[in-house]
VEXDREN-2710 file (C-alpha; in Angstrom, 1 decimal):
% VEXDREN-2710
k/r/px/py/pz
1/MET/0.1/0.1/0.0
2/ASN/1.6/2.8/-1.1
3/LYS/1.7/6.7/-1.3
4/ILE/-0.2/6.5/-5.0
5/GLU/-2.9/3.9/-3.4
6/ILE/-3.8/6.0/-0.6
7/GLU/-3.7/9.3/-2.7
8/ARG/-5.9/7.2/-5.0
9/ALA/-8.1/6.0/-2.6
10/HIS/-8.8/9.6/-1.1
11/GLN/-10.0/10.6/-4.5
12/ARG/-12.3/7.7/-4.7
13/VAL/-13.5/9.0/-0.9
14/GLU/-14.0/12.8/-1.0
15/PRO/-17.2/12.7/-2.8
16/HIS/-19.0/10.7/-0.4
17/VAL/-17.7/11.4/3.0
18/HIS/-17.1/14.8/5.2
19/ARG/-13.5/16.0/5.2
20/THR/-13.9/16.3/9.1
21/PRO/-12.9/19.3/11.2
22/VAL/-9.4/19.1/13.6
23/LEU/-10.6/20.5/16.8
24/THR/-8.3/21.9/19.6
25/ASN/-9.1/22.7/23.1
26/SER/-6.9/25.0/25.7
27/PHE/-8.4/23.0/28.8
28/LEU/-6.9/19.7/27.5
29/ASN/-3.6/21.2/26.3
30/GLU/-2.9/22.7/29.4
31/LEU/-3.8/19.7/31.8
32/ILE/-1.4/17.7/29.5
33/GLY/1.0/19.9/28.7
34/ALA/1.1/19.4/25.1
35/SER/-1.1/20.7/21.9
36/LEU/-3.5/18.1/20.9
37/TYR/-5.4/17.8/17.5
38/PHE/-8.3/16.0/17.0
39/LYS/-9.2/14.8/13.8
40/ALA/-13.2/14.5/14.9
41/GLU/-14.3/11.1/13.0
42/ASN/-17.2/11.3/15.3
43/PHE/-18.5/14.0/12.7
44/GLN/-18.4/11.2/9.7
45/LYS/-21.1/10.0/7.7
46/VAL/-22.4/6.8/9.8
47/GLY/-20.7/8.7/12.6
48/ALA/-17.2/6.9/12.2
49/PHE/-14.5/6.6/10.3
50/LYS/-15.4/3.1/8.5
51/ALA/-17.2/5.0/6.3
52/ARG/-14.2/5.8/4.6
53/GLY/-12.6/2.3/4.1
54/ALA/-16.5/0.9/3.1
55/ILE/-16.9/3.4/0.3
56/ASN/-13.1/2.9/-1.1
57/ALA/-13.9/-1.0/-1.1
58/LEU/-17.1/-0.8/-2.4
59/SER/-16.1/1.9/-5.1
60/GLN/-13.8/-0.9/-6.6
61/LEU/-16.3/-3.8/-6.8
62/ASP/-17.3/-5.1/-10.5
63/LYS/-20.3/-3.4/-11.1
64/SER/-22.2/-7.0/-11.5
65/ILE/-21.8/-7.3/-7.8
66/GLU/-25.0/-6.7/-6.3
67/HIS/-24.9/-7.8/-2.9
68/VAL/-22.3/-7.5/-0.2
69/ALA/-22.1/-8.8/3.4
70/THR/-20.0/-8.8/6.3
71/HIS/-19.5/-8.8/10.4
72/SER/-19.3/-6.2/12.7
73/SER/-20.4/-5.1/15.8
74/GLY/-21.5/-1.4/14.4
75/ASN/-19.5/0.9/12.8
76/HIS/-18.4/-1.0/9.9
77/ALA/-22.1/-2.7/9.8
78/GLN/-23.2/1.0/9.4
79/ALA/-20.9/2.0/7.2
80/LEU/-21.1/-0.9/4.7
81/ALA/-25.2/-0.6/5.1
82/TRP/-24.8/3.4/4.1
83/GLY/-22.4/2.9/1.2
84/ALA/-24.2/-0.1/-0.2
85/LYS/-27.3/2.0/-0.3
86/LYS/-26.0/4.3/-1.8
87/LEU/-24.5/2.8/-5.0
88/GLY/-27.4/0.6/-5.3
89/MET/-26.3/-2.9/-3.8
90/LYS/-28.1/-4.7/-1.3
91/ALA/-26.1/-5.6/2.2
92/THR/-26.7/-8.3/4.8
93/ILE/-24.8/-7.8/8.4
94/VAL/-23.9/-10.5/10.7
95/MET/-23.8/-8.7/13.8
96/PRO/-23.3/-9.9/17.6
97/LYS/-26.2/-10.3/19.8
98/ASN/-24.4/-7.9/22.1
99/SER/-24.2/-5.2/19.9
100/PRO/-25.3/-1.7/20.8
101/GLN/-28.6/-1.2/20.1
102/VAL/-27.7/2.6/18.9
103/LYS/-26.0/0.8/16.3
104/VAL/-28.3/-2.1/15.3
105/ASP/-31.1/0.7/14.7
106/ALA/-28.5/2.4/12.3
107/VAL/-27.8/-0.5/10.2
108/LYS/-31.7/-1.2/10.1
109/GLY/-32.4/2.4/9.1
110/TYR/-29.9/2.2/6.0
111/GLY/-32.2/-0.7/5.1
112/ALA/-29.6/-4.0/5.7
113/GLU/-30.4/-7.1/6.4
114/ILE/-29.5/-7.9/9.6
115/VAL/-28.4/-11.6/10.7
116/LEU/-27.6/-12.0/14.8
117/CYS/-25.1/-14.7/16.0
118/LYS/-23.2/-15.1/19.2
119/PRO/-20.8/-12.7/20.6
120/THR/-17.5/-14.4/19.5
121/LEU/-15.2/-14.3/16.3
122/GLU/-16.0/-18.1/15.5
123/ALA/-19.5/-17.5/15.3
124/ARG/-19.9/-14.4/13.2
125/GLU/-17.6/-15.6/10.6
126/SER/-19.4/-19.0/10.3
127/THR/-22.8/-17.1/10.3
128/LEU/-21.4/-15.1/7.1
129/GLN/-20.2/-18.1/5.6
130/GLU/-24.1/-19.4/6.0
131/VAL/-25.1/-16.0/4.6
132/LEU/-23.3/-16.0/1.5
133/ALA/-23.9/-19.7/0.7
134/LYS/-28.0/-18.8/1.0
135/THR/-27.5/-15.3/-0.8
136/PRO/-24.2/-15.3/-3.0
137/GLY/-22.2/-11.8/-2.9
138/LYS/-19.4/-10.1/-2.0
139/PHE/-17.4/-10.6/1.7
140/ILE/-16.3/-6.8/2.6
141/PRO/-13.9/-7.5/5.7
142/PRO/-14.0/-5.2/8.5
143/TYR/-10.2/-4.1/8.6
144/ASN/-8.1/-6.8/7.2
145/HIS/-8.3/-5.8/3.6
146/GLU/-5.8/-3.4/1.6
147/HIS/-8.6/-1.2/-0.1
148/ILE/-10.4/-0.9/3.8
149/ILE/-6.8/0.0/4.9
150/CYS/-6.0/2.7/2.2
151/GLY/-9.5/4.1/2.8
152/ALA/-9.1/4.4/6.6
153/ALA/-5.7/6.1/5.6
154/THR/-7.4/9.0/4.1
155/ALA/-8.6/10.5/7.7
156/ALA/-4.9/10.1/8.9
157/LYS/-3.9/12.2/5.2
158/GLU/-6.2/15.0/6.2
159/LEU/-5.0/15.2/9.7
160/LEU/-1.6/15.8/8.5
161/GLU/-2.9/18.3/6.0
162/ASP/-4.8/20.6/8.2
163/SER/-2.3/20.4/10.9
164/LYS/1.1/21.2/10.4
165/ASP/4.1/19.7/12.3
166/ILE/2.4/17.1/14.4
167/GLU/5.1/15.0/15.8
168/ALA/2.8/12.1/16.9
169/ILE/-0.4/10.2/16.2
170/ILE/-2.3/8.2/18.3
171/ALA/-5.1/5.9/16.8
172/PRO/-7.4/3.5/18.7
173/VAL/-6.7/-0.1/17.7
174/GLY/-9.3/-3.2/17.6
175/GLY/-8.8/-4.8/14.3
176/GLY/-6.1/-2.7/13.5
177/GLY/-7.8/-1.0/10.0
178/LEU/-7.6/2.7/11.7
179/LEU/-4.0/2.4/12.9
180/SER/-2.2/0.6/10.1
181/GLY/-4.0/3.0/7.9
182/THR/-2.9/6.0/10.1
183/ALA/0.7/4.6/10.1
184/LEU/0.8/4.1/6.4
185/SER/-0.2/7.7/6.0
186/SER/2.4/8.8/8.4
187/LYS/5.1/7.1/6.5
188/HIS/3.9/8.3/3.3
189/PHE/3.2/11.5/4.3
190/ALA/5.7/12.9/7.4
191/SER/7.6/10.0/7.4
192/SER/9.4/12.0/11.0
193/ILE/6.1/11.3/12.7
194/LYS/5.8/8.9/15.5
195/VAL/2.5/6.7/15.6
196/TYR/0.8/5.0/18.5
197/GLY/-1.6/2.4/19.1
198/ALA/-4.2/3.1/21.8
199/GLU/-6.0/-0.3/23.2
200/PRO/-8.3/-1.1/26.2
201/LYS/-6.2/-2.9/28.7
202/MET/-9.5/-5.3/28.9
203/ALA/-9.0/-6.4/25.0
204/ASP/-5.3/-6.1/24.3
205/ASP/-4.7/-8.7/21.7
206/ALA/-2.8/-6.0/19.8
207/GLN/-0.2/-5.1/22.2
208/GLN/0.3/-8.6/23.1
209/SER/1.0/-9.5/19.6
210/PHE/3.2/-6.6/18.7
211/ARG/5.3/-6.9/21.9
212/VAL/6.4/-10.8/20.9
213/GLY/5.9/-10.3/17.1
214/LYS/3.2/-13.0/16.6
215/LEU/-0.5/-12.6/16.6
216/ILE/-2.0/-13.4/19.7
217/PRO/-5.8/-13.6/19.2
218/SER/-8.6/-11.4/21.5
219/VAL/-10.0/-13.8/24.0
220/ASN/-13.1/-12.9/26.0
221/PRO/-12.6/-9.0/25.5
222/ASN/-14.5/-7.1/28.2
223/THR/-14.5/-3.6/27.5
224/ILE/-16.8/-0.5/27.3
225/ALA/-15.0/0.3/24.0
226/ASP/-17.3/-2.2/22.0
227/GLY/-15.5/-1.0/18.6
228/LEU/-12.0/-2.3/19.9
229/LYS/-13.1/-5.8/20.8
230/THR/-12.1/-7.3/17.7
231/SER/-8.7/-9.2/17.0
232/LEU/-5.9/-8.0/14.9
233/GLY/-5.8/-8.5/11.2
234/GLU/-3.1/-10.4/9.7
235/ILE/-2.2/-7.8/7.3
236/ASN/-2.8/-4.7/9.5
237/PHE/-0.5/-6.1/11.9
238/LYS/2.2/-6.7/9.2
239/VAL/1.8/-2.8/8.8
240/ILE/1.8/-1.8/12.7
241/SER/4.4/-4.1/13.4
242/LYS/6.9/-2.3/10.7
243/HIS/5.2/1.5/11.0
244/VAL/4.1/1.7/14.5
245/GLU/6.2/3.1/17.7
246/ASP/4.1/1.3/20.4
247/ILE/0.5/0.1/21.5
248/LEU/-0.3/1.6/24.8
249/THR/-3.3/0.1/26.9
250/VAL/-5.4/1.8/29.6
251/THR/-7.8/0.5/31.9
252/GLU/-12.0/1.0/31.8
253/ASP/-11.8/3.7/34.3
254/GLU/-9.2/5.5/32.7
255/ILE/-11.4/5.3/29.2
256/LYS/-14.2/6.8/31.2
257/GLU/-12.5/9.4/32.5
258/ALA/-11.5/10.5/29.0
259/LEU/-14.9/10.0/27.6
260/PHE/-16.4/12.5/29.9
261/LEU/-13.5/14.7/29.6
262/ILE/-14.6/15.2/25.9
263/LEU/-18.4/15.2/26.7
264/GLU/-17.9/18.0/29.3
265/ARG/-14.5/19.9/27.8
266/MET/-14.9/19.4/24.5
267/LYS/-18.8/19.3/24.1
268/ILE/-18.9/16.7/21.6
269/VAL/-20.3/13.6/21.4
270/VAL/-17.5/10.6/21.0
271/GLU/-18.4/6.6/21.9
272/PRO/-15.8/4.9/24.3
273/SER/-13.9/3.4/21.6
274/SER/-12.8/7.0/20.4
275/ALA/-11.5/7.9/24.2
276/VAL/-9.1/5.3/24.5
277/ALA/-6.6/7.7/22.6
278/LEU/-7.3/10.9/24.8
279/ALA/-6.4/7.8/27.8
280/VAL/-3.5/7.0/26.4
281/VAL/-2.0/10.7/26.2
282/LEU/-3.5/11.3/29.7
283/LYS/-1.6/8.3/31.2
284/ASN/1.5/8.9/29.4
285/LYS/1.9/12.7/30.1
286/GLU/5.8/12.9/29.9
287/LEU/5.9/10.8/26.5
288/PHE/3.9/13.3/25.0
289/ASN/5.0/16.8/26.8
290/ASN/5.5/19.7/24.6
291/LYS/4.6/17.5/21.7
292/LYS/2.1/18.1/18.9
293/VAL/0.0/15.5/18.7
294/GLY/-2.9/13.9/16.8
295/LEU/-5.8/12.1/18.1
296/ILE/-8.2/10.6/16.0
297/LEU/-11.4/10.6/17.5
298/SER/-12.8/7.2/15.6
299/GLY/-16.8/7.7/16.2
300/GLY/-19.6/9.0/18.0
301/ASN/-21.7/6.5/18.1
302/LEU/-22.5/6.3/21.9
303/ASP/-25.0/4.7/23.5
304/LEU/-26.8/7.3/25.9
305/THR/-28.2/4.7/28.2
306/GLN/-25.2/3.7/29.1
307/LEU/-23.7/6.8/30.6
308/ARG/-25.6/7.1/33.6
309/LEU/-23.7/3.5/34.2
310/TRP/-20.0/4.8/33.7
311/LYS/-20.2/8.2/35.7
312/LYS/-18.6/7.8/38.9
END
């Protein structure tokens, strides 16, 4: 995935997605002792960066394909449903039974068919195969695909264009599409930048894999950052291993603290997966002190009914 491929991906997605703003906040800058630049993908189509990868992948399919399918806990599900509707395709989404209701409702709203399954990767994949056997179509992976990664990379590309002299970028990591895309954009458009992954301690397969140099699947992840429960993909892992400085983890309480800081101080709605990036900066102030730091707020599909449970 070279510079030209990311530039072409950006040309494909630009007519369909928002060029989301880059936000700053003086309170958080003073709290951390750094200059923070938040790429607000919570304002993106379908409320998450996933719209970029989905529309990039769908735009490159053969015109004869009428049906697409995937498995996802939420944001990729919404993105594929939205993209398929936009391009005149049918979509079937396999979703775990414990997916946030706000995301299930959004997928239905985009006209996709939903098939529920047990909340395990094995169940997702086997159910998807059943769907495709019944209704032939094209599987669009949520993260482990070059077209998805290049689409996700366009968020960091825009961040680097809109905020000069950034020294580090932090992106949440679940399956690894956003982090690997961010790492590639940083390499191709600003090679001196250090890229860090942000991950819940309760779903830390990416950090484990990164530290030992081989893929370690996620086992029973239990985190409020539902978008980061997926295991790291093979293609993503290869990119991350080569181009990411480190993967840093945070506790559930640290995620909640960061989430409420964003809600209360920045006055914007983000989901817990987005807050993991700020939580990492708060936990590692010395690492980012006096630096210009980009943070990708991956999405804003927050289940508002959970807020009172998370507030101390």
